[in-house]
N, C-alpha and C positions, 0 to 999 in steps of 0.2 A: 413505470419502471419495476423491474423484478429485482429483488434483493436476494442473493444467494448466501444463506447463512443467517441464523437467528440467535447467535450468541452475543456476548457483550460488545464485541467490535461493531456488530450490526447496528447497536443503538447509536453509535457515533456516526456511522455512515447515513442513517436515516435522519439524524439531526442535520448533517451537512446537506443532504438533499432537500429537506424541507426549507432550509434557510434560502436555498436558491430557487425555490418554487418548482422543484422537480417532483412530480406526483409519484408516490409509491402505490403500486397496484397489488403486489403480492410479495410475501416472504417465504422463501423455500429453505428447508433444513433436512439434513440427513437423519436427524434423531427422531425415531418414531414416537417418542414420548412427547414431542413438541407439536404433533399433528392436531390440527383444529384448535390450537391455542392462539394467543395473540402476542405480538411484540408491539408494545404501545397499543394503538388501535388497529394495527394491521393484522389480518389473518395469516397464520403460518400453516403451510401445507408441507408435508415431508415428501421426499424424493428417494428414489434408489439410483444406483449407478446407471441402470437401464432406463429409467424413466426421465432422468434429467434432460437429455437432449430433446425429448418430446415436449417438455414444459417450457423450454428456454430457446432452443434454436429457431431462428427466424421470427420470434415473438417480439415482445416489447423490448426496448433497450434495457440492458441488464448490467448489474455490477456484482462482483464477488466480495462479500463483506465477511471475510475470514482472515484473521490476523496471521495465521500461519503461512509462511511463504510457499513451502512445498505443496500445501493443500490448494492454494490458489493456482499454482502452476498446473497441478494435475487436472483441476476443474476446467481451467481455460483451455488446455490442450484437448480435453474430451469434448468440447462444445465448438466445433469447427465452424458452425454457421450462426453462432450467437451474435446479436448486435450489442457490442459492448459500448457503454456510455462512459463519460467522465463526471465525477461528482466534485464539485467545488464549493466549499463553504463560503457564504457571502462575505465573511471577514478575511478570507485568504487574499493575499496579494500575489498576482501572477502578471509578470511584465509581458507585454504583447510580443516580445522577441523571444520568449521562452517557448519550448515545445513540449507539450504534454500528450503522452500517447493514451489510447483507449484503455478502459478498464481500471484507471487510476483514481485515487481519492485524495483530495487536498483538504485537510481538516482545518478547524478554526485557528485563525491567526497564523497560518503557515504563510511562508514567503518564498517565491520562486523568482529568481532575478534574471536579467537579461542573458540570453544565449545559453541558458541551462537547458538540458534535455532530460526529461523524466520519462522512463520507459513505460511499458505496458504492465498493468495490474500492480502498480506500486502504491504503497500507503505512505503519504507525506503527513505525518501525524501532527497533533496540536502544537502550534508555535514552533515547528521546525523551520530552519532557514536553509535553503538551497541557493547558494550564491551564484554569481556570474560564471558562465562557462563550466559549470559542474555537469557531469553525466551520471545519471542514476539508472543502473540497469533494470530490466524487467524483473518483476516479482520481489523487489526489495521492500523492506519496511524500515523507513526513517522514523524513529520514535519521537515522542514529545520532547521539545526543547533541544533537539540535535541542531548543531551548526556544521554544515558542510561549506567550508571556506572556498574561496575561488579556484577554479581549475582542478577540483577533486574529481576523481572517478571512482564509482562504486559498481563493483561487478554484480551479475545477476544473483538474485536470491539472498542477498546479504541482508542481515539484520543489524541495524546501528542502534544501539541501546540508548535509552533516555539520557538526555543532558550531556552526551558525549560531544566531542569536537574533533573533526578532522582537519588538520592544518592545510594551508594552501598547497596545491599541486601534488598532494599524496593520492596514491592509488590504493584502493582496497579491493582485493580480488573477489571472485564469485563464491557465493555460499559461505561466507564469513559470518562470525559472530563477534561484534564489537560490544564490549560490556558497558553497562550504565556508567556515565561519568568519565569514560576513558578519554584521554587526549592522544590522538594519533599523530605522531611526529615523523613516522617512516612508513614506507609502503608495507602493506599486509598481503602475503601471498594467498592464492585461492585455498579455500577450506580452512583457514586458520581462525583461532580465537585470540582476540587482543583485549586486554584489560589493564587498567591502572593509569597512572600519570608519571611519566609518559607511557603510552600504551605498549605493552610487551606482547608480541605475537608468538603463539605456539600452535603447532600442528594439531589437528583434531584426529 
């Protein structure tokens, strides 16, 4: 497996991969100062925008280990022939009726329940709960200890902050920011930020 990104989030992705006996072959990063270093015991090689497709496309299964949603989307769209894998920590619980798209990472103790759909290049972080019939759009980050209650819809690229709760049946638009600890009781429009209890949305 090729890991794209050698920052702090990559440590979590590598840990999840190792727990499921997925072999890590190489870690790539855009920062030249990380070239020829190691992340844990894995060698790090730097890349440029021009060289990345040569290193990744059509090669080993790959995963983008970068927490920033826009960066993951940019990289994913630039690598049209990459073989994206799914990384699932061995302690994650994923119902057989859930659908997980490629490029997604399910971290330790996360839960994805029946008929949930988790899109491409999503992060379901530590101990996050994705309840039944939830739809999580591509490039989202569902932070640690988030609870997405039943029938919630999360739009593309949205960041749902640590410990927040989205109540049943609510919709959160694309590229939103949900603050840590927020409780979302009403729908949130595209591009909005919502914080507090109950969560109050404001345009960005």
